[in-house]
C-alpha positions as a Markdown table, in Angstrom:
| # | Residue | x | y | z |
|---|---|---|---|---|
| 1 | Met | -9.0 | -37.0 | 16.0 |
| 2 | Pro | -7.3 | -33.3 | 14.8 |
| 3 | Arg | -7.3 | -30.5 | 17.1 |
| 4 | Asp | -10.0 | -27.7 | 16.5 |
| 5 | Tyr | -9.0 | -24.9 | 14.6 |
| 6 | Tyr | -10.0 | -22.1 | 16.7 |
| 7 | Glu | -8.4 | -24.0 | 19.7 |
| 8 | Ile | -5.3 | -24.2 | 17.3 |
| 9 | Leu | -5.2 | -20.2 | 16.9 |
| 10 | Ser | -6.6 | -19.6 | 20.4 |
| 11 | Val | -9.6 | -17.6 | 19.2 |
| 12 | Glu | -13.2 | -17.9 | 19.5 |
| 13 | Arg | -15.5 | -18.9 | 16.5 |
| 14 | Thr | -17.2 | -15.5 | 16.5 |
| 15 | Cys | -13.5 | -13.5 | 15.9 |
| 16 | Thr | -13.2 | -11.4 | 13.0 |
| 17 | Glu | -10.4 | -11.4 | 10.4 |
| 18 | Val | -8.6 | -8.8 | 12.3 |
| 19 | Glu | -8.5 | -11.1 | 15.3 |
| 20 | Leu | -7.7 | -14.0 | 13.6 |
| 21 | Lys | -4.5 | -12.4 | 11.5 |
| 22 | Thr | -3.6 | -11.0 | 14.7 |
| 23 | Ser | -3.6 | -14.2 | 16.9 |
| 24 | Phe | -1.8 | -16.0 | 13.9 |
| 25 | Arg | 1.0 | -13.7 | 14.1 |
| 26 | Lys | 1.6 | -14.3 | 17.4 |
| 27 | Met | 1.2 | -17.9 | 17.3 |
| 28 | Ala | 3.5 | -18.5 | 14.4 |
| 29 | Met | 6.1 | -16.5 | 16.0 |
| 30 | Ala | 5.8 | -18.3 | 19.2 |
| 31 | His | 6.2 | -21.6 | 17.9 |
| 32 | His | 8.5 | -20.8 | 15.1 |
| 33 | Pro | 11.1 | -23.4 | 14.6 |
| 34 | Asp | 14.1 | -20.7 | 14.8 |
| 35 | Arg | 12.8 | -19.4 | 17.7 |
| 36 | Asn | 12.9 | -22.8 | 19.3 |
| 37 | Pro | 16.1 | -24.5 | 18.7 |
| 38 | Gly | 15.9 | -28.1 | 20.2 |
| 39 | Asp | 12.2 | -28.7 | 20.4 |
| 40 | Pro | 11.3 | -30.7 | 18.0 |
| 41 | Gln | 7.3 | -30.5 | 18.7 |
| 42 | Ala | 7.7 | -26.6 | 17.5 |
| 43 | Glu | 8.0 | -27.5 | 14.1 |
| 44 | Val | 4.8 | -29.8 | 14.5 |
| 45 | Arg | 2.9 | -26.7 | 16.6 |
| 46 | Phe | 3.8 | -24.3 | 13.7 |
| 47 | Lys | 2.4 | -26.3 | 10.9 |
| 48 | Glu | -0.9 | -27.0 | 13.1 |
| 49 | Cys | -0.8 | -23.1 | 12.8 |
| 50 | Asn | -0.4 | -22.7 | 9.5 |
| 51 | Glu | -3.0 | -25.5 | 8.5 |
| 52 | Ala | -5.5 | -23.9 | 10.9 |
| 53 | Tyr | -4.7 | -20.3 | 9.1 |
| 54 | Ser | -5.1 | -21.6 | 5.9 |
| 55 | Ile | -8.6 | -22.7 | 6.4 |
| 56 | Leu | -9.8 | -20.2 | 8.8 |
| 57 | Ser | -8.6 | -17.2 | 6.4 |
| 58 | Asp | -10.6 | -18.4 | 3.3 |
| 59 | Pro | -14.3 | -17.4 | 3.8 |
| 60 | Gln | -15.6 | -20.4 | 1.8 |
| 61 | Lys | -13.2 | -22.9 | 3.7 |
| 62 | Arg | -14.1 | -21.0 | 7.1 |
| 63 | Ala | -17.9 | -21.6 | 6.3 |
| 64 | Ala | -17.5 | -25.2 | 5.3 |
| 65 | Tyr | -15.6 | -26.0 | 9.0 |
| 66 | Asp | -17.8 | -24.6 | 10.6 |
| 67 | Arg | -20.5 | -26.3 | 9.5 |
| 68 | Phe | -19.5 | -29.5 | 8.8 |
| 69 | Gly | -15.8 | -29.7 | 10.9 |
| 70 | His | -12.7 | -31.4 | 9.4 |
| 71 | Ala | -14.9 | -33.5 | 7.3 |
| 72 | Gly | -15.9 | -30.1 | 5.5 |
| 73 | Val | -12.4 | -29.4 | 4.8 |
| 74 | Asn | -11.0 | -32.8 | 3.9 |
| 75 | Gly | -10.5 | -32.0 | 0.2 |
| 76 | Ala | -9.0 | -28.7 | 0.6 |
| 77 | Gln | -6.6 | -30.7 | 2.8 |
| 78 | Gly | -5.7 | -33.3 | 0.5 |
| 79 | Gly | -7.2 | -36.0 | 3.0 |
| 80 | Gly | -5.3 | -34.9 | 6.3 |
| 81 | Gly | -2.5 | -32.8 | 7.1 |
| 82 | Phe | -0.9 | -29.6 | 5.7 |
| 83 | Gln | -0.2 | -30.6 | 1.8 |
| 84 | Gly | 0.0 | -27.0 | 0.6 |
| 85 | Asp | 3.1 | -24.2 | 0.1 |
| 86 | Pro | 3.3 | -22.3 | 3.4 |
| 87 | Asn | 4.4 | -19.6 | 1.3 |
| 88 | Asp | 0.8 | -19.1 | 0.3 |
| 89 | Val | -0.9 | -19.6 | 4.0 |
| 90 | Phe | 2.1 | -16.4 | 4.8 |
| 91 | Ser | 0.7 | -13.9 | 1.7 |
| 92 | Ser | -1.5 | -11.8 | 4.0 |
| 93 | Val | 0.7 | -11.8 | 7.0 |
| 94 | Phe | 4.1 | -12.6 | 5.8 |
| 95 | Gly | 5.6 | -8.9 | 6.1 |
| 96 | Asp | 4.5 | -8.6 | 9.4 |
| 97 | Val | 5.5 | -11.7 | 10.9 |
| 98 | Phe | 8.9 | -11.7 | 9.3 |
| 99 | Gly | 9.8 | -8.2 | 9.3 |
| 100 | Glu | 9.6 | -8.3 | 13.1 |
| 101 | Met | 11.7 | -11.7 | 13.5 |
| 102 | Phe | 14.7 | -10.3 | 11.2 |
| 103 | Gly | 14.3 | -6.5 | 11.9 |
| 104 | Gly | 12.7 | -5.5 | 8.5 |
| 105 | Gly | 9.5 | -3.8 | 7.8 |
| 106 | Gly | 7.9 | -5.9 | 5.7 |
| 107 | Arg | 8.2 | -5.7 | 1.7 |
| 108 | Arg | 10.0 | -2.9 | 0.4 |
| 109 | Ser | 10.5 | -1.5 | -2.9 |
| 110 | Ser | 13.8 | 0.1 | -4.2 |
| 111 | Gly | 11.6 | 2.3 | -6.5 |
| 112 | Pro | 10.1 | 5.6 | -6.0 |
| 113 | Ala | 8.2 | 5.6 | -2.5 |
| 114 | Arg | 5.5 | 8.4 | -1.3 |
| 115 | Gly | 6.4 | 10.3 | 1.6 |
| 116 | Gln | 4.5 | 10.0 | 4.8 |
| 117 | Asp | 1.3 | 11.9 | 5.6 |
| 118 | Leu | 2.0 | 13.9 | 8.9 |
| 119 | Arg | -0.5 | 15.4 | 11.7 |
| 120 | Tyr | -0.8 | 18.8 | 13.0 |
| 121 | Asp | -3.1 | 19.7 | 16.2 |
| 122 | Leu | -4.3 | 22.9 | 15.8 |
| 123 | Glu | -6.5 | 24.7 | 18.4 |
| 124 | Ile | -8.7 | 27.5 | 17.1 |
| 125 | Thr | -11.4 | 29.9 | 18.8 |
| 126 | Leu | -15.0 | 29.6 | 18.8 |
| 127 | Glu | -14.6 | 33.0 | 17.0 |
| 128 | Gln | -12.7 | 31.7 | 14.3 |
| 129 | Ala | -14.6 | 28.5 | 13.9 |
| 130 | Phe | -17.6 | 30.8 | 13.6 |
| 131 | Ser | -16.4 | 33.1 | 10.8 |
| 132 | Gly | -13.3 | 31.2 | 9.4 |
| 133 | Ser | -9.8 | 32.6 | 9.1 |
| 134 | Glu | -6.7 | 32.3 | 8.3 |
| 135 | Val | -4.1 | 31.2 | 10.6 |
| 136 | Glu | -0.1 | 30.8 | 10.1 |
| 137 | Ile | 1.6 | 27.6 | 11.7 |
| 138 | Ser | 4.9 | 26.0 | 11.9 |
| 139 | Ala | 5.5 | 22.3 | 11.0 |
| 140 | Ala | 8.9 | 20.4 | 11.0 |
| 141 | Thr | 8.5 | 18.1 | 7.5 |
| 142 | Ser | 11.4 | 16.2 | 5.6 |
| 143 | Gln | 12.4 | 18.0 | 2.3 |
| 144 | Thr | 14.2 | 16.6 | -0.6 |
| 145 | Cys | 18.2 | 17.5 | 0.1 |
| 146 | Glu | 18.8 | 20.5 | -2.4 |
| 147 | Val | 22.5 | 19.4 | -2.4 |
| 148 | Cys | 22.5 | 15.7 | -4.0 |
| 149 | Thr | 18.7 | 16.4 | -5.2 |
| 150 | Gly | 17.5 | 13.4 | -3.2 |
| 151 | Ser | 20.0 | 10.7 | -4.4 |
| 152 | Gly | 22.0 | 11.0 | -1.1 |
| 153 | Ala | 25.3 | 10.5 | -2.9 |
| 154 | Lys | 28.1 | 13.2 | -2.7 |
| 155 | Pro | 27.5 | 15.4 | -5.9 |
| 156 | Gly | 29.4 | 14.3 | -8.8 |
| 157 | Thr | 29.0 | 10.7 | -7.5 |
| 158 | Gln | 25.9 | 8.0 | -8.2 |
| 159 | Pro | 24.5 | 5.1 | -5.7 |
| 160 | Thr | 25.6 | 1.7 | -6.9 |
| 161 | Thr | 23.4 | -1.5 | -7.4 |
| 162 | Cys | 23.6 | -3.5 | -4.3 |
| 163 | Pro | 25.4 | -6.9 | -5.3 |
| 164 | Thr | 23.7 | -8.7 | -2.4 |
| 165 | Cys | 19.8 | -8.2 | -3.6 |
| 166 | Ala | 21.0 | -7.4 | -7.5 |
| 167 | Gly | 18.8 | -4.2 | -6.6 |
| 168 | Gln | 16.0 | -5.9 | -5.6 |
| 169 | Gly | 16.2 | -4.8 | -1.9 |
| 170 | Arg | 15.1 | -8.5 | -0.9 |
| 171 | Val | 16.8 | -11.8 | -0.3 |
| 172 | Arg | 15.9 | -15.0 | 0.0 |
| 173 | Ala | 17.1 | -18.0 | 2.2 |
| 174 | Ser | 15.6 | -21.7 | 2.8 |
| 175 | Gln | 15.0 | -22.2 | 6.5 |
| 176 | Gly | 13.9 | -25.8 | 6.9 |
| 177 | Phe | 10.6 | -26.9 | 5.1 |
| 178 | Phe | 10.1 | -23.6 | 3.5 |
| 179 | Ala | 11.8 | -20.5 | 2.2 |
| 180 | Ile | 12.0 | -17.0 | 3.9 |
| 181 | Glu | 12.4 | -14.2 | 2.2 |
| 182 | Arg | 13.7 | -10.6 | 4.4 |
| 183 | Thr | 14.8 | -7.5 | 3.8 |
| 184 | Cys | 18.6 | -7.5 | 2.2 |
| 185 | Pro | 20.7 | -7.0 | 5.3 |
| 186 | Arg | 23.2 | -5.0 | 3.0 |
| 187 | Cys | 21.5 | -2.4 | 1.5 |
| 188 | Gly | 18.6 | -2.0 | 4.4 |
| 189 | Gly | 16.0 | -2.8 | 1.2 |
| 190 | Ala | 17.1 | 0.2 | -0.8 |
| 191 | Gly | 18.5 | -1.8 | -3.7 |
| 192 | Arg | 21.5 | 0.2 | -4.2 |
| 193 | Ile | 24.9 | 1.6 | -2.1 |
| 194 | Ile | 25.8 | 4.9 | -1.2 |
| 195 | Thr | 29.9 | 4.9 | -1.1 |
| 196 | Asp | 30.4 | 8.3 | -0.8 |
| 197 | Pro | 27.1 | 10.2 | 0.9 |
| 198 | Cys | 26.2 | 13.4 | 0.4 |
| 199 | Lys | 27.5 | 15.4 | 3.3 |
| 200 | Ala | 24.5 | 17.5 | 3.8 |
| 201 | Cys | 21.9 | 14.8 | 4.3 |
| 202 | His | 24.5 | 12.2 | 5.4 |
| 203 | Gly | 23.2 | 9.9 | 2.2 |
| 204 | Gln | 19.4 | 9.9 | 3.7 |
| 205 | Gly | 18.4 | 12.3 | 0.3 |
| 206 | Glu | 16.5 | 14.4 | 2.5 |
| 207 | Val | 16.7 | 17.0 | 5.1 |
| 208 | Arg | 14.2 | 18.0 | 8.1 |
| 209 | Arg | 13.3 | 21.4 | 8.2 |
| 210 | Glu | 11.1 | 23.9 | 10.1 |
| 211 | Arg | 8.2 | 25.4 | 7.4 |
| 212 | Thr | 5.9 | 28.5 | 7.8 |
| 213 | Leu | 2.3 | 27.6 | 6.2 |
| 214 | Gln | -0.9 | 29.2 | 6.1 |
| 215 | Val | -3.7 | 27.3 | 6.9 |
| 216 | Arg | -7.3 | 28.4 | 6.0 |
| 217 | Ile | -10.3 | 27.5 | 8.5 |
| 218 | Pro | -13.4 | 27.4 | 6.9 |
| 219 | Ala | -16.4 | 29.1 | 8.6 |
| 220 | Gly | -18.4 | 26.1 | 10.6 |
| 221 | Val | -16.3 | 23.8 | 11.0 |
| 222 | Asp | -16.5 | 21.9 | 14.1 |
| 223 | Asp | -14.5 | 20.1 | 17.0 |
| 224 | Gly | -12.6 | 17.3 | 15.3 |
| 225 | Ala | -12.7 | 18.4 | 12.0 |
| 226 | Arg | -9.7 | 17.9 | 9.6 |
| 227 | Ile | -8.3 | 19.6 | 6.7 |
| 228 | Arg | -5.8 | 18.3 | 4.3 |
| 229 | Leu | -2.8 | 20.1 | 3.0 |
| 230 | Ser | -2.1 | 18.1 | -0.4 |
| 231 | Gly | 1.7 | 17.8 | -0.6 |
| 232 | Glu | 2.8 | 19.1 | 2.5 |
| 233 | Gly | 3.6 | 16.3 | 4.2 |
| 234 | Asp | 7.1 | 14.8 | 4.0 |
| 235 | Ala | 9.2 | 13.9 | 1.1 |
| 236 | Gly | 8.8 | 10.8 | -0.9 |
| 237 | Ala | 12.1 | 8.6 | -1.2 |
| 238 | Arg | 13.7 | 8.0 | -4.5 |
| 239 | Gly | 12.2 | 10.7 | -6.2 |
| 240 | Gly | 8.3 | 9.6 | -5.0 |
| 241 | Pro | 5.7 | 12.1 | -4.1 |
| 242 | Lys | 5.2 | 14.1 | -1.0 |
| 243 | Gly | 2.9 | 13.0 | 1.6 |
| 244 | Asp | 0.1 | 15.2 | 2.7 |
| 245 | Leu | -0.5 | 17.2 | 6.0 |
| 246 | Tyr | -3.8 | 16.7 | 8.2 |
| 247 | Ile | -4.5 | 19.4 | 10.3 |
| 248 | Phe | -7.0 | 18.2 | 13.2 |
| 249 | Leu | -8.9 | 21.1 | 14.7 |
| 250 | Ser | -9.9 | 21.6 | 18.5 |
| 251 | Val | -12.6 | 24.3 | 19.4 |
| 252 | Lys | -11.4 | 26.0 | 22.3 |
| 253 | Pro | -14.2 | 26.0 | 24.9 |
| 254 | His | -15.9 | 29.3 | 25.2 |
| 255 | Glu | -16.5 | 31.5 | 28.6 |
| 256 | Leu | -20.3 | 32.4 | 26.8 |
| 257 | Phe | -21.3 | 30.0 | 24.5 |
| 258 | Glu | -21.5 | 26.3 | 24.1 |
| 259 | Arg | -22.0 | 24.7 | 20.9 |
| 260 | Asp | -24.8 | 22.6 | 20.1 |
| 261 | Gly | -24.8 | 21.4 | 16.4 |
| 262 | Leu | -25.5 | 24.6 | 14.6 |
| 263 | Asp | -26.9 | 26.2 | 17.4 |
| 264 | Leu | -25.5 | 28.6 | 20.0 |
| 265 | Arg | -26.4 | 28.2 | 23.9 |
| 266 | Cys | -25.7 | 30.8 | 26.3 |
| 267 | His | -27.4 | 31.8 | 30.0 |
| 268 | Ala | -28.5 | 35.5 | 30.9 |
| 269 | Pro | -29.5 | 36.7 | 34.0 |
| 270 | Val | -32.6 | 38.2 | 34.5 |
| 271 | Pro | -33.7 | 40.6 | 37.4 |
| 272 | Met | -36.5 | 38.9 | 39.6 |
| 273 | Trp | -38.8 | 42.2 | 38.9 |
| 274 | Met | -38.2 | 42.2 | 34.8 |
| 275 | Ala | -39.2 | 38.1 | 35.1 |
| 276 | Ala | -42.4 | 39.4 | 36.9 |
| 277 | Leu | -43.4 | 42.0 | 34.6 |
| 278 | Gly | -41.7 | 41.2 | 31.4 |
| 279 | Gly | -39.1 | 43.6 | 29.6 |
| 280 | Glu | -36.1 | 43.3 | 27.4 |
| 281 | Ile | -32.1 | 42.2 | 28.3 |
| 282 | Glu | -29.4 | 42.4 | 25.6 |
| 283 | Ala | -27.4 | 39.1 | 24.9 |
| 284 | Pro | -24.4 | 38.3 | 23.3 |
| 285 | Cys | -23.9 | 36.8 | 19.8 |
| 286 | Leu | -21.4 | 35.6 | 17.5 |
| 287 | Ala | -23.5 | 36.7 | 14.4 |
| 288 | Ala | -21.8 | 39.7 | 11.9 |
| 289 | Lys | -21.7 | 43.3 | 13.2 |
| 290 | Ala | -23.9 | 44.3 | 10.4 |
| 291 | Glu | -26.5 | 41.6 | 11.5 |
| 292 | Cys | -26.7 | 43.0 | 14.9 |
| 293 | Glu | -26.6 | 46.8 | 14.8 |
| 294 | Gly | -22.7 | 46.8 | 15.0 |
| 295 | Asp | -22.0 | 45.8 | 18.3 |
| 296 | Cys | -22.5 | 41.9 | 18.2 |
| 297 | Lys | -25.6 | 42.6 | 20.8 |
| 298 | Val | -28.9 | 40.9 | 20.3 |
| 299 | Lys | -32.0 | 41.8 | 22.1 |
| 300 | Val | -33.6 | 39.3 | 23.7 |
| 301 | Lys | -37.6 | 39.7 | 24.9 |
| 302 | Val | -38.6 | 38.4 | 28.5 |
| 303 | Pro | -42.1 | 37.3 | 28.9 |
| 304 | Glu | -44.2 | 38.4 | 31.7 |
| 305 | Gly | -43.9 | 35.5 | 34.5 |
| 306 | Ala | -40.7 | 34.1 | 32.9 |
| 307 | Gln | -39.3 | 31.1 | 35.2 |
| 308 | Thr | -35.5 | 29.8 | 35.0 |
| 309 | Gly | -34.7 | 27.6 | 32.5 |
| 310 | Lys | -37.0 | 29.6 | 30.0 |
| 311 | Phe | -35.4 | 29.2 | 26.6 |
| 312 | Val | -35.7 | 31.9 | 24.4 |
| 313 | Arg | -34.6 | 31.2 | 20.8 |
| 314 | Ile | -33.3 | 34.0 | 18.4 |
| 315 | Lys | -33.3 | 32.5 | 14.9 |
| 316 | Gly | -30.2 | 32.7 | 12.6 |
| 317 | His | -27.8 | 34.0 | 15.2 |
| 318 | Gly | -26.1 | 30.3 | 15.6 |
| 319 | Met | -23.2 | 28.8 | 13.9 |
| 320 | Pro | -23.1 | 28.7 | 10.1 |
| 321 | Ala | -22.9 | 25.2 | 7.9 |
| 322 | Leu | -20.0 | 24.3 | 6.8 |
| 323 | Arg | -21.5 | 23.7 | 3.4 |
| 324 | Gly | -24.7 | 25.6 | 2.1 |
| 325 | Arg | -26.4 | 28.9 | 3.6 |
| 326 | Glu | -27.9 | 27.2 | 6.7 |
| 327 | Lys | -27.4 | 28.9 | 9.8 |
| 328 | Gly | -28.6 | 27.9 | 13.4 |
| 329 | Asp | -30.1 | 29.6 | 16.4 |
| 330 | Leu | -29.1 | 31.2 | 19.2 |
| 331 | Ile | -30.7 | 30.0 | 22.6 |
| 332 | Val | -30.9 | 32.2 | 25.7 |
| 333 | Glu | -31.6 | 30.3 | 28.6 |
| 334 | Leu | -33.0 | 32.5 | 31.2 |
| 335 | Tyr | -32.2 | 32.2 | 35.2 |
| 336 | Val | -33.8 | 34.6 | 37.6 |
| 337 | Glu | -31.7 | 36.6 | 39.9 |
| 338 | Thr | -32.5 | 37.1 | 43.2 |
| 339 | Pro | -31.8 | 40.3 | 44.3 |
| 340 | Ser | -29.3 | 40.7 | 47.6 |
| 341 | Asn | -28.0 | 44.0 | 49.5 |
| 342 | Leu | -31.4 | 45.6 | 49.9 |
| 343 | Thr | -31.7 | 48.4 | 51.3 |
| 344 | Ala | -34.0 | 48.9 | 54.2 |
| 345 | Arg | -36.6 | 50.6 | 52.1 |
| 346 | Gln | -36.4 | 47.9 | 49.7 |
| 347 | Lys | -36.8 | 45.3 | 51.9 |
| 348 | Glu | -40.0 | 47.2 | 53.5 |
| 349 | Leu | -41.3 | 47.1 | 49.8 |
| 350 | Met | -40.6 | 43.2 | 49.3 |
| 351 | Arg | -42.4 | 42.3 | 52.6 |
| 352 | Glu | -45.3 | 44.7 | 51.8 |
| 353 | Leu | -45.6 | 42.7 | 48.5 |
| 354 | Ala | -44.9 | 39.4 | 50.2 |
| 355 | Ser | -47.8 | 40.5 | 52.4 |
| 356 | Thr | -50.3 | 40.6 | 49.5 |
| 357 | Phe | -49.7 | 36.7 | 48.2 |
| 358 | Gly | -51.4 | 33.9 | 50.3 |
| 359 | Glu | -50.1 | 30.2 | 50.4 |
| 360 | Gly | -52.2 | 29.1 | 47.5 |
| 361 | Asp | -52.1 | 32.4 | 45.2 |
| 362 | Lys | -52.6 | 32.3 | 41.8 |
| 363 | His | -49.4 | 33.8 | 41.1 |
| 364 | His | -47.2 | 30.9 | 42.3 |
| 365 | Pro | -48.7 | 28.1 | 40.7 |
| 366 | Asn | -45.7 | 25.8 | 41.3 |
| 367 | His | -45.2 | 26.7 | 45.0 |
| 368 | Ala | -49.1 | 25.8 | 45.2 |
| 369 | Arg | -48.5 | 22.5 | 43.4 |
| 370 | Phe | -45.6 | 21.6 | 45.1 |
| 371 | Phe | -47.3 | 21.7 | 48.6 |
| 372 | Thr | -50.3 | 20.2 | 47.6 |
| 373 | Lys | -48.3 | 17.0 | 46.7 |
| 374 | Ala | -46.3 | 18.0 | 50.4 |
| 375 | Arg | -49.4 | 17.8 | 52.4 |
| 376 | Lys | -50.8 | 14.4 | 50.8 |
| 377 | Phe | -47.1 | 12.7 | 51.4 |
| 378 | Trp | -47.4 | 14.1 | 55.2 |
| 379 | Asp | -50.9 | 13.2 | 55.7 |
| 380 | Gly | -49.7 | 9.4 | 54.1 |
| 381 | Val | -47.0 | 9.4 | 56.8 |
| 382 | Val | -49.3 | 10.4 | 59.9 |
| 383 | Ser | -52.1 | 7.7 | 58.8 |
| 384 | Lys | -49.2 | 4.9 | 58.3 |
| 385 | Ala | -47.7 | 5.6 | 61.2 |
| 386 | Gly | -51.2 | 5.8 | 63.2 |
| 387 | Ser | -52.3 | 2.6 | 62.3 |
| 388 | Glu | -48.9 | 0.7 | 63.1 |
| 389 | Ala | -49.4 | 2.1 | 66.6 |
| 390 | Arg | -53.0 | 0.9 | 67.0 |
| 391 | Ala | -51.6 | -2.6 | 65.6 |
């Protein structure tokens, strides 16, 4: 009875294509005959892995196998055993598996290659995110060597075609029952050899330099936003185009404001007397000075009888949208501040005021509701204790 393909590759039947490929790579490398000299079973296990992957990596074959088992794929297997070309099985993972085994990095081309993209992490303030700004950064990128114009050869000389791979950058070698293609060991996959390297770049064709760049931060950006600077990444190899530079933004926490989408939130203290009588306070805002009377303040109306946690919304004083003309709001959360360090006269007046309120006074509805519930709780505890004592 043939072994279960999922068991051979050590994966669950619900595994994804990525999980299947990753497991196959590990199993293929572990059981490769070249890594197990003297083990006659290594080739058998290796063929089992190939056979299992050839079925499970094909959606139609995998569906037939899941429904009917080995009987559903016998036709694909030629009546038993793996009969196909092993190189076909490795087409999607060949470069990964054997690149690791033989020190290469997968298929390489001797032609022009695009330069690598680079990442730069930039921290900005909430004010910069609000209004937008121009920021100057310094980033180290590889640039085409000006001395050899990127050839890597000393001026006046030229690279020669690699005789080992005939300029292909890869060589094929027979390894047992199948052929292995790998990076040319002589030219490293470049397809050419530099006999007299450029002294400025040591034959690399590129040099690394620190560059100063101007980055425009658009108004309304949020934490985690990404800005792409096209062509500001590493230089391409062999005349290829440059990569891009990606700026990843993080917004520094603000001491007054918290961002909530397009809205800005802040906390503002209110004197106890103003919370009771009502009034008006000033709160900071990030809106343009022309919108808030020139000093980045906004007036907040405190309603009579305001409690801690009361929200007051100021329309249009939040963050601008990154696209469009929409603006968020400024949401001011009030908290009532109890006075401290009272004078003797102030304490006397407070006692006089306190004497005018009763326990169930309508001026303190939350206080009254709380103690109504508390009395019910206490009565229940006493009643339960009495019942248990009589029992």
